[in-house]
N, C-alpha and C positions, 0 to 999 in steps of 0.2 A: 287539930280538932280533938276534943276529949271524947273518949268512947263511952257511950251510954248503953249498957246492957238492957235496961228497961225499954228504951225506945227501939232497940234492935229486936227484942223479943216481941213487942207489940206489933211492929211492922211485919215481922215474920208471920205471926199468927193471923193478922188481918189479910195478908196476901194468900196464905194457905186457905183461909175460909173463902176468899173470893174465888180461888181456883176450884175449890170443891163445889161452890154454888153455880159457877158459870162454865165448867169444863165441857158440858154437853149442850150449851145454850146456842142454838143456831142463829139467834138474833144478834149475838155478840161476835160476829165474824166479819172479816173484810173480804168480800167475795167468797172464795172457798178456803181462805186462810184463817184458821182460828188463832187469835192472839192470846190465848191462854196456854202457856207452856210451863207447868209447875216445876219442871226439873231444875230451873235456874231462877225463877222469879222471886221465890221467898228469900233466897240468899242475897240477891242484889238489893231487894227492898230493905232487908235487915242491915246490910252494909251501909246503905245511904242514910238510913234513919239512925243507926247506931253511932255513926260518925257525926251526927247532928249537922249535916250539910245544910247550909242556908241558901246557897245558889247552885242549882243543878241544871246542866245543859245537855241535851241530847241532839246528835246529828244523825238523821236517818238516811236511808238509801231511797231508791225509787219506789220501794215497797211501802214507804210511809211508816206509820206507827206500828210497833211490834211489841212482843212481850216485855222488853226492857222499859218501854213507855209506861205500861201498866204498873210494873214493879216500882218505878221511880215515882209515879203519880201517887201510889199508895203511901210511899214514904213521905212525900211532900205533904200530902193531906194530913198525915199523922203529926209531923213536926212543924207544920205551917211554913214550910220552905217555899222558895220561888223555884218553879220548874219550867224551863223553856225548852220546847221541842222544835227544832229547826227542820222544816221540810224544804228540800232543795229543788223540787219540781212543783209545777202548778197543779197540785193535787186538790182533791175535793175536801177542803178543810171542814166544811159543814158536815160532810159525811163522817169524818173522823171525830168530830165533836159528838155526833150522834152515837158513834161506837163507844166513846168514852162515857157517855151518859148511861150506857148499859151497866156500868160498874159504879155509877155515881161519882165519877172522877172528872167530869167536864170542867169543873171549876178549879181543879188542881193542876191543870196543864195550860201553859200559854203556847198556842200553836202559831209559829212564825214562818212565813214563806220568804225564801231568798237564797242567794249564794252563801252556803255555810262559811266559806273562807272570808266573806265580808261581814256577815251577820255576827259571827262569833267574836269579831273584834270589838263589838259593843259591850262585851261582858268581861269584867275584870275580877280577879281573885275567885275563880270558879272552884267550888268545893267538891263537886262531883260531876264528872263528864262521861258521857257514853257516846262512842263514835262507831258507826257502822262502816266497815272497810269496803262495802259494796258501793259506797259513794266514791267516785273516781278521784276526788281531790283529797282523800284522807291523809296522804303523806304531808301535804301542805298544812293541814290542820295540826298535825303533830308539832310542827315548827312554830306556829303562831298562837296556839292556845295559851291563854293567860290563866294559870291555875294558882290556887292559894298555896304558897310555899310553906305556910305554917301548918298545913295539913289538908290534903285533898286526895281524891281517888279518880283514876281515869280507867274506864272500862272500854276495851276495844273488842268488837265482835266481828265474826266472819273474816278472820285473818287469812289472807292468801297464803298458800303453801309454797315453800321453797323460793321465797322472795326476800332478799336482803333489805332490811330497813322497813319491812312491811308491818311492823308493830311499833307501838309506842316504846315498848321495852327495848327494841333494837335501836331506836333513836337515842335513848338515854343510857344505853348499856355501858358506856365509857365512864360514867360518873360513879363516884364512890358510893357503895352501899346498894348496888343493884343485885337482887337475888331472883332467880327464875325457877319456877316449878311448873311442869307440864302435866295436864290431866286431860282425859278424853271426855269432853262434854260438848255437845252441839257441833257447830261448824267451826269452832275455834274461838275461844274467848280469853282475853288477857286482862288481868287486873293489875294496875300499878298504883301503889300507895306512895304518896309524896309527903314528906314531913320534915321536921327539924328534930334533932336529937342533941343531947348534951354530951360533950366529950368528957371523959373521966379525968382529964388533966385539971390542975388547979385553976387555970385561967377560965375554964368553963366556956371554951369557944363552942359555937353552934355550927353544925354542918347539916346540909340538906341530905336526907336519906330517902332512898327509893326502894320499895319492895315490889317485886313483880311476880305475879302468879299467872301462868298461862294455861288455858284449857283448850284443847283441840282434839280433833279426831285422830 
């Protein structure tokens, strides 16, 4: 994926404005849980839009849509990308659509119900994926997800503490070019960038490269 600073900046500003407009809007909550959390939303939205992701897929937990859903929906609306949000429990999809309509994002998200480990097999060359580790089958998803090897990003949230292999970065850490940085944001968030790079040798062989940034308490 080629980086587009213009798309990244526009998505960032759009998300920032959305957060300012709706941060205290009681009508745009799910129960008592507000889905506006500006501390991470602008960054994720800018990352998805800046990378010009054409296919974005999110796997949620039992809590349903969350701030990442809103962030990716803003990016998808700006870049006209396809964004699929997989709900793994029989949740009130119509209620979630109503919540998304508060932000004028109901047409930017495809809400799909089913077993994520089965549904995600329908999507190939995913450009941007977001996986919530509160979904109990998340480790299986790490093994079967089909990402775009020419350039993609995998965001893993709510990473369990002290559990080997509990993050996408742990799964791929043995591969060449894996770099990890830890930050204290939210309940734990890991970002893995997957791409191809040119070797400096004359034959110009291409190698997969992974960049991992981890955010956790």
